[in-house]
VEXDREN-2710 file (C-alpha; in Angstrom, 1 decimal):
% VEXDREN-2710
k/r/px/py/pz
1/MET/0.0/0.0/0.0
2/THR/1.3/3.4/-1.0
3/VAL/0.9/6.3/1.5
4/ARG/-0.8/9.3/-0.1
5/VAL/-1.7/12.2/2.1
6/ARG/-2.9/15.7/1.3
7/ILE/-3.4/19.1/2.7
8/ALA/-6.5/21.0/1.4
9/PRO/-6.3/24.7/2.4
10/SER/-9.0/27.1/1.3
11/PRO/-7.6/30.3/-0.4
12/THR/-10.2/32.5/1.4
13/GLY/-7.5/33.9/3.6
14/ASN/-3.8/33.6/4.5
15/LEU/-2.3/30.3/5.4
16/HIS/-3.6/29.4/8.9
17/ILE/-1.3/28.1/11.6
18/GLY/-3.6/25.0/12.1
19/THR/-3.4/24.2/8.4
20/ALA/0.4/24.6/8.5
21/ARG/0.6/22.3/11.5
22/THR/-1.5/19.6/9.8
23/ALA/0.6/20.1/6.6
24/VAL/3.8/19.5/8.6
25/PHE/2.5/16.3/10.2
26/ASN/1.2/15.0/6.8
27/TRP/4.4/15.8/5.0
28/LEU/6.5/14.1/7.7
29/PHE/4.2/11.0/7.6
30/ALA/4.5/10.8/3.8
31/ARG/8.2/11.2/3.9
32/HIS/8.7/8.6/6.6
33/HIS/6.7/6.0/4.7
34/GLY/8.0/6.9/1.2
35/GLY/4.6/8.2/0.2
36/LYS/3.3/11.3/-1.5
37/PHE/2.2/14.6/-0.2
38/ILE/-0.5/16.3/-2.3
39/LEU/-1.6/19.9/-2.2
40/ARG/-5.3/20.3/-3.0
41/ILE/-6.6/23.9/-3.2
42/GLU/-10.2/24.1/-1.9
43/ASP/-11.2/27.0/-4.2
44/THR/-14.9/26.2/-4.4
45/ASP/-15.9/29.3/-2.4
46/LEU/-15.8/31.5/-5.5
47/GLU/-16.8/34.7/-3.8
48/ARG/-14.1/34.6/-1.2
49/SER/-11.3/32.7/-2.9
50/LYS/-8.5/35.0/-4.1
51/PRO/-5.3/34.3/-6.1
52/GLU/-3.2/36.3/-3.6
53/PHE/-4.4/33.8/-0.9
54/THR/-3.4/30.9/-3.0
55/GLN/0.0/32.5/-3.5
56/ASN/0.3/33.0/0.2
57/ILE/-0.4/29.3/0.8
58/PHE/2.3/28.3/-1.7
59/GLU/4.8/30.7/-0.2
60/GLY/4.0/29.7/3.4
61/LEU/4.3/26.0/2.7
62/THR/7.6/26.6/0.8
63/TRP/8.9/28.7/3.7
64/LEU/8.2/25.8/6.0
65/GLY/10.3/23.6/3.7
66/LEU/7.3/21.5/2.6
67/THR/7.2/20.4/-1.0
68/TRP/4.3/18.6/-2.7
69/ASP/4.9/15.7/-5.0
70/GLU/2.4/16.5/-7.8
71/GLU/1.0/19.6/-9.4
72/PRO/-1.5/21.2/-7.0
73/VAL/-5.1/20.1/-7.6
74/TYR/-7.7/22.8/-7.8
75/GLN/-11.2/21.7/-6.8
76/THR/-12.9/24.0/-9.3
77/ALA/-11.1/22.3/-12.1
78/ARG/-12.7/19.0/-11.0
79/MET/-16.3/20.3/-10.8
80/HIS/-17.4/18.3/-13.8
81/LEU/-16.4/15.1/-12.0
82/TYR/-18.4/16.1/-8.9
83/ARG/-21.5/16.9/-11.0
84/GLU/-21.3/13.5/-12.7
85/LYS/-21.1/11.8/-9.3
86/ILE/-23.9/13.9/-7.9
87/GLN/-26.1/13.0/-10.9
88/GLN/-25.3/9.3/-10.4
89/LEU/-26.4/9.5/-6.7
90/LEU/-29.6/11.4/-7.6
91/ASP/-30.4/8.8/-10.4
92/ARG/-29.9/5.9/-7.9
93/GLY/-32.1/7.6/-5.3
94/LEU/-29.1/7.9/-2.9
95/ALA/-29.3/11.7/-2.7
96/TYR/-32.0/14.3/-3.1
97/ARG/-32.3/17.9/-4.0
98/ALA/-33.1/20.5/-1.4
99/TYR/-35.0/23.6/-2.4
100/ASP/-34.5/25.8/0.7
101/THR/-33.8/29.5/0.3
102/PRO/-30.9/31.1/2.3
103/GLU/-33.5/32.7/4.4
104/GLU/-35.2/29.4/5.2
105/LEU/-31.9/27.9/6.1
106/ASP/-31.2/30.8/8.4
107/ALA/-34.6/30.4/10.1
108/MET/-34.0/26.7/10.5
109/ARG/-30.6/27.3/12.2
110/GLU/-32.1/30.0/14.4
111/ALA/-34.9/27.8/15.6
112/GLN/-32.4/25.0/16.4
113/ARG/-30.2/27.5/18.3
114/ARG/-33.2/28.7/20.3
115/GLU/-34.1/25.1/21.2
116/MET/-30.4/24.4/22.0
117/LYS/-30.2/21.7/19.4
118/HIS/-27.3/20.7/17.2
119/LEU/-27.3/22.6/14.0
120/ARG/-28.1/20.2/11.1
121/TYR/-30.2/20.1/8.0
122/ASP/-33.6/18.6/8.9
123/ASN/-34.0/16.6/5.6
124/ARG/-37.3/18.3/4.9
125/HIS/-37.1/17.7/1.1
126/ARG/-35.9/14.0/1.4
127/ASN/-39.2/12.4/0.6
128/LEU/-41.0/14.8/-1.7
129/THR/-43.5/13.4/-4.1
130/PRO/-42.8/13.9/-7.8
131/ASN/-45.7/16.5/-7.8
132/ARG/-44.1/18.5/-5.0
133/LYS/-40.7/18.4/-6.7
134/GLN/-42.2/19.7/-9.9
135/ARG/-43.7/22.7/-7.9
136/PHE/-40.2/23.6/-6.7
END
């Protein structure tokens, strides 16, 4: 078995100390076992991701002496793969679409906070009839 570890920072801000710490441990683990250390850029938050933050991540990891063994993987470049897999799950009935507005999600979270419940999606659209889905 080949060891393959990764670090997946989000370029929505500068390199975080916690991310750097995890990167060091993963890099050391990969090197110890003759494996690979992969850098995956989690750039799917299109509004907040910035090239200067990606550059800061590269520079910070390099400053720490951490080198990755393959070209960095950008999540947005793989969106077509994720869409295919999502469609497969939908087609097989293993996933469902949710039709909540941001306001409805905020209201759901606020109600859960008031009731001191864990914040989670309540699956309200899991078992919609075809007729209800059509209305959405």
